[in-house]
C-alpha positions in Angstrom: -13.2 -26.8 -3.2 -14.1 -29.2 -6.0 -11.2 -31.5 -6.8 -12.0 -31.4 -10.5 -11.9 -27.6 -10.7 -8.1 -27.6 -10.5 -6.8 -30.8 -12.4 -3.1 -31.5 -12.9 -1.5 -29.8 -15.8 -0.9 -32.4 -18.6 1.4 -30.3 -20.8 4.8 -28.8 -20.1 4.5 -27.0 -16.7 5.2 -23.4 -17.5 3.7 -20.0 -16.5 1.2 -19.9 -19.4 -0.2 -23.3 -18.6 -0.5 -22.5 -14.9 -2.3 -19.2 -15.6 -4.7 -20.9 -18.0 -5.4 -23.5 -15.4 -6.0 -20.8 -12.8 -8.4 -19.0 -15.0 -10.4 -22.2 -15.3 -10.3 -22.7 -11.5 -11.5 -19.1 -10.8 -14.4 -19.5 -13.2 -15.3 -23.0 -11.9 -15.3 -21.9 -8.3 -17.0 -18.6 -9.2 -14.4 -16.6 -7.3 -15.1 -12.9 -7.1 -12.6 -10.0 -6.7 -11.6 -9.9 -3.0 -11.7 -13.6 -2.5 -8.6 -15.7 -1.7 -6.9 -18.2 -4.0 -5.5 -21.5 -2.7 -2.0 -21.4 -1.3 1.0 -21.8 -3.5 1.6 -25.2 -1.9 -1.9 -26.4 -2.8 -1.8 -25.0 -6.3 1.6 -26.7 -6.9 0.3 -30.0 -5.6 -2.9 -30.0 -7.6 -1.3 -28.8 -10.8 1.7 -31.1 -10.4 4.2 -28.3 -10.9 6.9 -26.7 -8.7 6.0 -24.0 -6.2 8.5 -21.8 -8.0 6.5 -22.1 -11.3 3.3 -21.2 -9.4 5.0 -18.3 -7.8 6.3 -17.0 -11.2 2.8 -17.2 -12.7 1.2 -15.4 -9.7 3.9 -12.7 -10.0 2.8 -12.1 -13.6 -0.8 -11.7 -12.5 0.3 -9.4 -9.7 2.1 -7.2 -12.2 -1.1 -7.0 -14.3 -3.1 -6.0 -11.3 -5.2 -9.2 -11.3 -4.2 -10.5 -7.9 -2.8 -9.0 -4.6 -0.3 -10.9 -2.5 -0.5 -10.0 1.1 2.3 -11.1 3.5 1.0 -13.7 5.8 -2.5 -13.7 4.4 -2.3 -15.2 0.9 -3.1 -14.2 -2.6 -6.4 -12.5 -3.4 -8.2 -12.0 -6.7 -8.4 -8.3 -7.6 -10.2 -8.4 -11.0 -12.3 -10.7 -13.1 -10.3 -13.1 -15.4 -11.4 -15.1 -18.5 -9.8 -17.5 -21.0 -9.8 -14.8 -23.6 -7.7 -12.3 -21.6 -5.0 -10.5 -23.4 -2.0 -9.5 -21.3 -1.0 -5.9 -22.0 2.2 -5.0 -20.1 2.9 -1.4 -19.5 6.4 0.1 -19.8 6.4 3.5 -18.0 9.1 6.0 -17.1 8.9 6.8 -13.4 10.2 9.9 -11.7 9.2 13.0 -9.7 10.3 15.4 -12.4 7.8 17.7 -14.1 7.7 15.9 -17.4 7.1 12.4 -16.0 4.4 13.7 -13.6 2.6 15.5 -16.4 2.7 12.5 -18.7 1.1 10.4 -15.9 -1.5 13.2 -15.3 -2.5 13.2 -18.9 -3.4 9.5 -18.6 -5.2 10.2 -15.3 -7.2 12.9 -17.0 -8.5 10.6 -19.7 -9.2 7.6 -17.5 -10.7 9.3 -14.5 -13.1 11.6 -16.5 -14.5 8.7 -18.6 -14.7 6.3 -15.6 -16.6 8.9 -13.6 -19.1 9.4 -16.5 -19.6 5.6 -17.0 -20.0 5.2 -13.2 -22.8 7.8 -13.2 -24.6 5.8 -16.0 -24.1 2.4 -14.5 -23.9 2.6 -10.7 -26.5 0.7 -8.7 -27.9 2.2 -5.4 -25.5 -0.2 -3.6 -22.6 1.0 -5.7 -23.4 4.6 -4.9 -23.5 3.8 -1.2 -20.1 2.1 -1.5 -18.6 5.1 -3.2 -20.1 7.4 -0.6 -18.6 5.3 2.2 -15.2 5.5 0.6 -15.6 9.2 0.3 -16.5 9.7 3.9 -13.5 7.7 5.0 -11.2 9.7 2.7 -12.6 13.1 3.9 -12.2 12.0 7.6 -8.6 10.9 6.9 -7.8 14.2 5.1 -9.1 16.3 8.0 -7.5 14.2 10.7 -4.1 13.7 9.1 -3.7 17.2 7.7 -4.2 16.1 4.0 -2.2 12.8 4.3 -5.0 10.6 2.9 -3.3 8.8 0.0 -4.6 5.3 0.6 -8.1 6.5 1.3 -8.0 8.7 -1.8 -6.9 5.8 -3.8 -9.7 3.6 -2.5 -12.3 6.2 -3.5 -11.0 6.4 -7.0 -10.7 2.6 -7.2 -14.4 2.3 -6.3 -15.3 4.6 -9.2 -13.1 2.6 -11.6 -14.7 -0.7 -10.4 -18.3 0.6 -10.7 -17.6 1.9 -14.2 -18.4 -1.6 -15.4 -15.2 -1.8 -17.5 -12.6 -4.0 -15.8 -9.9 -2.5 -18.0 -10.1 0.8 -16.1 -9.3 -0.9 -12.8 -6.6 -3.1 -14.3 -4.8 -0.2 -16.1 -5.0 1.9 -12.9 -3.7 -0.9 -10.8 -0.7 -1.4 -13.2 0.0 2.3 -12.7 -0.4 2.2 -8.9 3.2 3.2 -8.1 3.2 6.1 -10.6 -0.2 7.5 -9.4 1.0 7.4 -5.8 3.8 9.8 -6.6 1.1 12.5 -6.6 0.6 12.0 -2.9 4.3 12.2 -2.1 4.6 16.0 -2.3 6.2 16.0 -5.7 8.3 19.0 -6.8 8.5 20.1 -3.2 4.9 21.3 -2.9 3.9 20.5 0.7 0.2 21.1 0.1 0.1 19.2 -3.2 -3.4 17.9 -4.0 -5.1 19.9 -1.3 -7.0 22.0 -3.8 -8.5 18.8 -5.3 -10.1 17.8 -2.1 -13.6 19.4 -2.6 -13.9 17.8 -6.1 -14.1 14.3 -4.7 -17.4 15.1 -3.2 -18.7 16.9 -6.2 -17.8 14.0 -8.4 -19.7 11.7 -6.0 -22.7 14.1 -6.1 -22.8 14.0 -9.9 -22.6 10.2 -9.9 -25.4 9.9 -7.3 -27.4 12.3 -9.5 -26.9 10.1 -12.5 -25.3 12.9 -14.4 -22.5 11.5 -16.6 -21.4 14.8 -18.1 -21.4 16.5 -14.7 -19.3 13.7 -13.3 -16.9 14.0 -16.2 -16.7 17.8 -15.7 -16.0 17.5 -12.0 -13.3 14.9 -12.6 -11.6 17.2 -15.1 -11.8 20.0 -12.5 -10.0 17.8 -10.0 -7.2 17.0 -12.5 -6.9 20.7 -13.4 -6.1 21.5 -9.8 -3.4 18.8 -9.7 -1.9 20.3 -12.9 -1.9 23.7 -11.3 0.0 22.3 -8.4 2.6 20.7 -10.7 3.1 23.9 -12.6 3.4 25.8 -9.3 6.0 23.3 -8.0 8.0 23.5 -11.3 8.0 27.3 -11.3 9.2 27.3 -7.7 12.1 24.9 -8.5 13.0 26.9 -11.5 13.1 30.1 -9.5 15.2 28.4 -6.9 17.7 27.2 -9.5 18.1 30.8 -10.8 19.1 32.1 -7.3 
C-alpha cells in the first residue's frame, strides 16, 4: 500500500473528511468491489483521527451499500466510489403487512425489469457465465432446501444488477436489502411464497444470454407478477381468517 495514497487529514477530522479521504485512497489503490479496505486501526493512524470517527464514517458507507463489514474479516468494498458521489439516504417503512410489501414490490418491478433489460444489452460472455453460475447455485439450493434459497436468490439478482452497468441499481437494491428479504420470510403466512417465481429466474437468464433486452424485461415482469399473486393470495387468506 502506497503511503501517499492515504495521507493524514489536515482539516477538522469528521465523517465527511474521512469519507473524502477514503474515496481518494480507493481510487489511488484501484480497489475493486470485493476487495478489502485497511483495518480501522490503520485508517485511524494514517488519517490522524480517532478510530470512532473512522467507524462512524464506515457505518455511513455501509448504510449506503458501499461497503460490507464482516465480523472477524474486515471491511470490503461493495460498489465503485468517486469524488462526485451524492449520498441519497432512503427512508422506508418496513413491515410484513400487505400495503408495505406491495410498495416494496412496486419498486422491485421497476428496478428488476430495467436492470434485466440493460444486462441483456451490456453483459460480456464472462458476465453471462457468472449469472449462469449464480442461477445454478440458486436452483440447486431451491431443490435441496425445499424452496428456502433466499441468499442464493439474492446473489442471482445482485449479479444482474451489477452487470447492468449502472452502479445505482446495485446501491439502491443494497440499501433495500432488509425490505427485499421480507419476501423470503413467508410473508402473510404463505408457506410456498415465491415458489411460482422459480422458473422465471432461468427464463430471465436465457433472454439475457440471447441478448434480448425486451424479452429479459418481460420475463422479469412475469416473475414479479407471480410474487404479486402470492401477496394477494396471502392477504385474501388473512382477511377470510379474520371474518371467521
